[in-house]
MMTF fields as JSON, N, C-alpha, C and O atoms, coordinates in Angstrom:
{
  "mmtfVersion": "1.0.0",
  "mmtfProducer": "UNKNOWN",
  "numBonds": 231,
  "numAtoms": 232,
  "numGroups": 58,
  "numChains": 1,
  "numModels": 1,
  "chainsPerModel": [1],
  "groupsPerChain": [58],
  "chainIdList": ["A"],
  "bondAtomList": [4, 2, 8, 6, 12, 10, 16, 14, 20, 18, 24, 22, 28, 26, 32, 30, 36, 34, 40, 38, 44, 42, 48, 46, 52, 50, 56, 54, 60, 58, 64, 62, 68, 66, 72, 70, 76, 74, 80, 78, 84, 82, 88, 86, 92, 90, 96, 94, 100, 98, 104, 102, 108, 106, 112, 110, 116, 114, 120, 118, 124, 122, 128, 126, 132, 130, 136, 134, 140, 138, 144, 142, 148, 146, 152, 150, 156, 154, 160, 158, 164, 162, 168, 166, 172, 170, 176, 174, 180, 178, 184, 182, 188, 186, 192, 190, 196, 194, 200, 198, 204, 202, 208, 206, 212, 210, 216, 214, 220, 218, 224, 222, 228, 226],
  "bondOrderList": [1, 1, 1, 1, 1, 1, 1, 1, 1, 1, 1, 1, 1, 1, 1, 1, 1, 1, 1, 1, 1, 1, 1, 1, 1, 1, 1, 1, 1, 1, 1, 1, 1, 1, 1, 1, 1, 1, 1, 1, 1, 1, 1, 1, 1, 1, 1, 1, 1, 1, 1, 1, 1, 1, 1, 1, 1],
  "groupList": [{"groupName": "MET", "atomNameList": ["N", "CA", "C", "O"], "elementList": ["N", "C", "C", "O"], "formalChargeList": [0, 0, 0, 0], "bondAtomList": [1, 0, 2, 1, 3, 2], "bondOrderList": [1, 1, 2], "singleLetterCode": "M", "chemCompType": "L-PEPTIDE LINKING"}, {"groupName": "GLU", "atomNameList": ["N", "CA", "C", "O"], "elementList": ["N", "C", "C", "O"], "formalChargeList": [0, 0, 0, 0], "bondAtomList": [1, 0, 2, 1, 3, 2], "bondOrderList": [1, 1, 2], "singleLetterCode": "E", "chemCompType": "L-PEPTIDE LINKING"}, {"groupName": "LEU", "atomNameList": ["N", "CA", "C", "O"], "elementList": ["N", "C", "C", "O"], "formalChargeList": [0, 0, 0, 0], "bondAtomList": [1, 0, 2, 1, 3, 2], "bondOrderList": [1, 1, 2], "singleLetterCode": "L", "chemCompType": "L-PEPTIDE LINKING"}, {"groupName": "ILE", "atomNameList": ["N", "CA", "C", "O"], "elementList": ["N", "C", "C", "O"], "formalChargeList": [0, 0, 0, 0], "bondAtomList": [1, 0, 2, 1, 3, 2], "bondOrderList": [1, 1, 2], "singleLetterCode": "I", "chemCompType": "L-PEPTIDE LINKING"}, {"groupName": "ASP", "atomNameList": ["N", "CA", "C", "O"], "elementList": ["N", "C", "C", "O"], "formalChargeList": [0, 0, 0, 0], "bondAtomList": [1, 0, 2, 1, 3, 2], "bondOrderList": [1, 1, 2], "singleLetterCode": "D", "chemCompType": "L-PEPTIDE LINKING"}, {"groupName": "VAL", "atomNameList": ["N", "CA", "C", "O"], "elementList": ["N", "C", "C", "O"], "formalChargeList": [0, 0, 0, 0], "bondAtomList": [1, 0, 2, 1, 3, 2], "bondOrderList": [1, 1, 2], "singleLetterCode": "V", "chemCompType": "L-PEPTIDE LINKING"}, {"groupName": "LYS", "atomNameList": ["N", "CA", "C", "O"], "elementList": ["N", "C", "C", "O"], "formalChargeList": [0, 0, 0, 0], "bondAtomList": [1, 0, 2, 1, 3, 2], "bondOrderList": [1, 1, 2], "singleLetterCode": "K", "chemCompType": "L-PEPTIDE LINKING"}, {"groupName": "GLN", "atomNameList": ["N", "CA", "C", "O"], "elementList": ["N", "C", "C", "O"], "formalChargeList": [0, 0, 0, 0], "bondAtomList": [1, 0, 2, 1, 3, 2], "bondOrderList": [1, 1, 2], "singleLetterCode": "Q", "chemCompType": "L-PEPTIDE LINKING"}, {"groupName": "SER", "atomNameList": ["N", "CA", "C", "O"], "elementList": ["N", "C", "C", "O"], "formalChargeList": [0, 0, 0, 0], "bondAtomList": [1, 0, 2, 1, 3, 2], "bondOrderList": [1, 1, 2], "singleLetterCode": "S", "chemCompType": "L-PEPTIDE LINKING"}, {"groupName": "PHE", "atomNameList": ["N", "CA", "C", "O"], "elementList": ["N", "C", "C", "O"], "formalChargeList": [0, 0, 0, 0], "bondAtomList": [1, 0, 2, 1, 3, 2], "bondOrderList": [1, 1, 2], "singleLetterCode": "F", "chemCompType": "L-PEPTIDE LINKING"}, {"groupName": "THR", "atomNameList": ["N", "CA", "C", "O"], "elementList": ["N", "C", "C", "O"], "formalChargeList": [0, 0, 0, 0], "bondAtomList": [1, 0, 2, 1, 3, 2], "bondOrderList": [1, 1, 2], "singleLetterCode": "T", "chemCompType": "L-PEPTIDE LINKING"}, {"groupName": "ALA", "atomNameList": ["N", "CA", "C", "O"], "elementList": ["N", "C", "C", "O"], "formalChargeList": [0, 0, 0, 0], "bondAtomList": [1, 0, 2, 1, 3, 2], "bondOrderList": [1, 1, 2], "singleLetterCode": "A", "chemCompType": "L-PEPTIDE LINKING"}, {"groupName": "TYR", "atomNameList": ["N", "CA", "C", "O"], "elementList": ["N", "C", "C", "O"], "formalChargeList": [0, 0, 0, 0], "bondAtomList": [1, 0, 2, 1, 3, 2], "bondOrderList": [1, 1, 2], "singleLetterCode": "Y", "chemCompType": "L-PEPTIDE LINKING"}, {"groupName": "PRO", "atomNameList": ["N", "CA", "C", "O"], "elementList": ["N", "C", "C", "O"], "formalChargeList": [0, 0, 0, 0], "bondAtomList": [1, 0, 2, 1, 3, 2], "bondOrderList": [1, 1, 2], "singleLetterCode": "P", "chemCompType": "L-PEPTIDE LINKING"}, {"groupName": "GLY", "atomNameList": ["N", "CA", "C", "O"], "elementList": ["N", "C", "C", "O"], "formalChargeList": [0, 0, 0, 0], "bondAtomList": [1, 0, 2, 1, 3, 2], "bondOrderList": [1, 1, 2], "singleLetterCode": "G", "chemCompType": "PEPTIDE LINKING"}, {"groupName": "HIS", "atomNameList": ["N", "CA", "C", "O"], "elementList": ["N", "C", "C", "O"], "formalChargeList": [0, 0, 0, 0], "bondAtomList": [1, 0, 2, 1, 3, 2], "bondOrderList": [1, 1, 2], "singleLetterCode": "H", "chemCompType": "L-PEPTIDE LINKING"}, {"groupName": "ASN", "atomNameList": ["N", "CA", "C", "O"], "elementList": ["N", "C", "C", "O"], "formalChargeList": [0, 0, 0, 0], "bondAtomList": [1, 0, 2, 1, 3, 2], "bondOrderList": [1, 1, 2], "singleLetterCode": "N", "chemCompType": "L-PEPTIDE LINKING"}, {"groupName": "TRP", "atomNameList": ["N", "CA", "C", "O"], "elementList": ["N", "C", "C", "O"], "formalChargeList": [0, 0, 0, 0], "bondAtomList": [1, 0, 2, 1, 3, 2], "bondOrderList": [1, 1, 2], "singleLetterCode": "W", "chemCompType": "L-PEPTIDE LINKING"}, {"groupName": "ARG", "atomNameList": ["N", "CA", "C", "O"], "elementList": ["N", "C", "C", "O"], "formalChargeList": [0, 0, 0, 0], "bondAtomList": [1, 0, 2, 1, 3, 2], "bondOrderList": [1, 1, 2], "singleLetterCode": "R", "chemCompType": "L-PEPTIDE LINKING"}],
  "groupTypeList": [0, 1, 2, 3, 4, 1, 5, 6, 7, 8, 9, 10, 7, 2, 4, 4, 11, 1, 5, 9, 2, 12, 13, 14, 14, 5, 1, 15, 14, 12, 0, 2, 13, 14, 15, 14, 11, 11, 12, 16, 1, 11, 11, 11, 1, 7, 8, 17, 1, 18, 10, 9, 8, 2, 2, 18, 18, 5],
  "groupIdList": [1, 2, 3, 4, 5, 6, 7, 8, 9, 10, 11, 12, 13, 14, 15, 16, 17, 18, 19, 20, 21, 22, 23, 24, 25, 26, 27, 28, 29, 30, 31, 32, 33, 34, 35, 36, 37, 38, 39, 40, 41, 42, 43, 44, 45, 46, 47, 48, 49, 50, 51, 52, 53, 54, 55, 56, 57, 58],
  "secStructList": [7, 2, 2, 2, 2, 2, 2, 2, 2, 2, 2, 6, 6, 7, 6, 6, 7, 7, 7, 7, 7, 7, 6, 6, 6, 7, 7, 6, 6, 6, 6, 7, 4, 4, 4, 4, 4, 4, 7, 7, 2, 2, 2, 2, 2, 2, 2, 2, 2, 2, 2, 2, 2, 2, 2, 2, 2, 7],
  "xCoordList": [110.882, 111.001, 112.411, 112.619, 113.361, 114.732, 114.843, 115.496, 114.216, 114.257, 113.584, 114.083, 112.472, 111.769, 112.653, 112.711, 113.337, 114.249, 115.374, 115.784, 115.871, 116.924, 116.41, 117.102, 115.208, 114.623, 114.42, 114.769, 113.859, 113.67, 114.994, 115.079, 116.011, 117.327, 117.875, 118.486, 117.665, 118.204, 117.529, 118.096, 116.333, 115.619, 115.782, 115.341, 116.386, 116.451, 117.218, 116.961, 118.139, 118.945, 118.307, 118.872, 117.179, 116.489, 115.419, 114.621, 115.408, 114.429, 113.057, 112.053, 113.01, 111.757, 111.206, 110.507, 111.527, 111.042, 110.569, 111.064, 109.612, 109.077, 108.708, 108.15, 109.016, 108.581, 107.424, 107.582, 106.27, 105.08, 104.522, 104.295, 104.306, 103.728, 102.304, 102.051, 101.395, 100.017, 99.88, 100.344, 99.247, 99.12, 98.203, 97.332, 98.415, 97.532, 97.962, 97.212, 99.148, 99.641, 98.783, 98.346, 98.533, 97.682, 98.276, 99.493, 97.403, 97.797, 97.616, 96.962, 98.199, 98.01, 96.514, 95.801, 96.053, 94.638, 93.844, 92.615, 94.527, 93.845, 92.958, 92.086, 93.16, 92.37, 91.126, 90.319, 90.961, 89.874, 88.769, 88.983, 87.588, 86.496, 86.14, 85.664, 86.35, 86.003, 87.023, 86.872, 88.059, 89.11, 88.905, 89.869, 87.697, 87.363, 88.143, 88.194, 88.752, 89.452, 90.665, 91.11, 91.209, 92.365, 91.971, 92.806, 90.698, 90.248, 90.318, 89.828, 90.941, 91.068, 90.577, 91.307, 89.358, 88.726, 89.512, 89.704, 89.967, 90.705, 92.012, 92.343, 92.743, 94.01, 93.758, 94.527, 92.702, 92.375, 92.063, 92.556, 91.262, 90.917, 92.168, 92.355, 93.003, 94.244, 95.143, 95.774, 95.202, 96.022, 95.505, 96.292, 94.18, 93.616, 93.925, 94.282, 93.792, 94.097, 95.552, 95.84, 96.461, 97.881, 98.171, 98.987, 97.516, 97.719, 97.267, 98.001, 96.066, 95.562, 96.371, 96.552, 96.853, 97.727, 98.999, 99.434, 99.584, 100.783, 100.482, 101.245, 99.387, 99.05, 98.765, 99.025, 98.242, 98.01, 99.319, 99.352, 100.39, 101.688, 102.502, 103.467, 102.144, 102.945, 102.292, 102.839],
  "yCoordList": [117.884, 116.754, 116.191, 115.078, 116.906, 116.408, 115.103, 114.161, 115.047, 113.834, 112.67, 111.545, 112.937, 111.899, 111.369, 110.159, 112.248, 111.819, 110.959, 109.989, 111.296, 110.496, 109.1, 108.103, 109.042, 107.746, 106.906, 105.726, 107.509, 106.786, 106.244, 105.086, 107.071, 106.671, 105.493, 104.589, 105.494, 104.42, 103.077, 102.028, 103.097, 101.859, 101.395, 100.294, 102.179, 101.83, 100.553, 99.887, 100.2, 99.006, 97.741, 96.656, 97.853, 96.699, 96.203, 96.988, 94.906, 94.333, 94.134, 94.038, 94.074, 93.748, 94.887, 94.656, 96.108, 97.264, 98.347, 98.472, 99.116, 100.2, 101.366, 101.171, 102.551, 103.759, 104.318, 104.627, 104.447, 104.917, 106.121, 106.066, 107.196, 108.413, 108.585, 108.539, 108.781, 109.034, 110.497, 111.381, 110.755, 112.14, 112.957, 112.416, 114.23, 115.141, 115.466, 116.099, 115.05, 115.386, 114.83, 115.571, 113.517, 112.912, 113.088, 113.168, 113.145, 113.351, 112.06, 111.126, 112.015, 110.882, 110.695, 111.657, 109.479, 109.195, 109.257, 109.207, 109.364, 109.535, 108.346, 108.483, 107.178, 105.993, 105.85, 104.949, 106.706, 106.558, 107.581, 108.778, 107.125, 108.053, 108.995, 110.101, 108.602, 109.443, 110.517, 111.225, 110.656, 111.639, 112.952, 113.662, 113.265, 114.56, 114.887, 114.094, 116.061, 116.563, 115.719, 115.764, 114.949, 114.104, 112.93, 112.398, 112.522, 111.376, 111.709, 112.747, 110.805, 110.966, 109.664, 108.674, 109.667, 108.438, 107.773, 106.557, 108.531, 107.948, 107.313, 106.199, 108.008, 107.472, 106.275, 105.314, 106.317, 105.199, 103.955, 102.871, 104.095, 102.954, 102.371, 101.154, 103.232, 102.774, 102.089, 101.076, 102.621, 102.046, 100.666, 99.739, 100.527, 99.215, 98.203, 97.063, 98.606, 97.7, 97.247, 96.065, 98.172, 97.833, 96.946, 96.028, 97.212, 96.403, 94.966, 94.03, 94.782, 93.429, 92.703, 91.488, 93.422, 92.815, 92.275, 91.164, 93.059, 92.617, 91.387, 90.421, 91.419, 90.303, 89.016, 87.926, 89.121, 87.924, 87.274, 86.076, 88.046, 87.516, 86.902, 86.185, 87.159, 86.623, 85.422, 84.859],
  "zCoordList": [86.043, 85.148, 85.143, 84.66, 85.653, 85.653, 86.442, 85.993, 87.598, 88.419, 87.689, 87.715, 87.05, 86.298, 85.184, 84.964, 84.484, 83.425, 83.982, 83.343, 85.15, 85.783, 86.14, 85.935, 86.667, 87.018, 85.761, 85.739, 84.718, 83.457, 82.938, 82.528, 82.956, 82.464, 83.264, 82.693, 84.557, 85.396, 85.114, 85.419, 84.54, 84.246, 82.799, 82.468, 81.943, 80.524, 80.249, 79.246, 81.102, 80.863, 81.438, 81.298, 82.061, 82.637, 81.671, 81.157, 81.431, 80.509, 81.144, 80.438, 82.459, 83.121, 83.976, 84.963, 83.588, 84.343, 83.384, 82.264, 83.844, 83.027, 83.934, 85.014, 83.497, 84.194, 83.378, 82.197, 84.005, 83.307, 84.045, 85.253, 83.326, 83.912, 83.402, 82.198, 84.318, 83.919, 83.525, 84.245, 82.389, 81.921, 82.828, 83.509, 82.82, 83.541, 84.951, 85.694, 85.335, 86.669, 87.783, 88.663, 87.753, 88.776, 90.165, 90.334, 91.145, 92.538, 93.327, 92.863, 94.518, 95.417, 95.656, 95.94, 95.543, 95.721, 94.43, 94.457, 93.303, 92.017, 91.646, 90.788, 92.274, 91.949, 92.824, 92.597, 93.801, 94.771, 94.518, 94.708, 94.093, 93.782, 94.928, 94.671, 96.168, 97.304, 97.626, 98.621, 96.809, 97.088, 96.339, 96.051, 96.035, 95.449, 94.195, 93.256, 94.186, 93.002, 92.627, 91.48, 93.572, 93.263, 92.373, 91.642, 92.43, 91.638, 90.157, 89.711, 89.401, 87.952, 87.329, 87.296, 86.843, 86.363, 85.24, 85.268, 84.26, 83.136, 83.609, 83.203, 84.452, 84.959, 85.867, 85.844, 86.661, 87.544, 86.729, 87.041, 85.702, 84.852, 84.196, 84.166, 83.684, 83.057, 84.088, 83.786, 85.266, 86.324, 86.729, 86.918, 86.864, 87.199, 86.107, 86.404, 84.844, 83.734, 83.788, 83.605, 84.036, 84.113, 85.325, 85.24, 86.434, 87.64, 87.415, 87.731, 86.872, 86.641, 85.574, 85.656, 84.589, 83.58, 84.226, 83.922, 85.109, 85.822, 86.676, 86.666, 87.405, 88.293, 87.523, 88.034, 86.316, 85.498, 85.069, 84.789, 85.014, 84.569, 85.698, 85.432, 86.933, 88.048, 88.697, 89.646]
}
């Protein structure tokens, strides 16, 4: 978690950036239903919502 804390700290002074961690220790491929145990439905849904929210603003 030390590295994560460093990354968060480096972004605190930026008004247009956010560091967001998905709970539960998601793995690479967590958004893809075909990735077996890596798939995390709750995190995937939240990630899609955040992605589309961002795209609506740009």
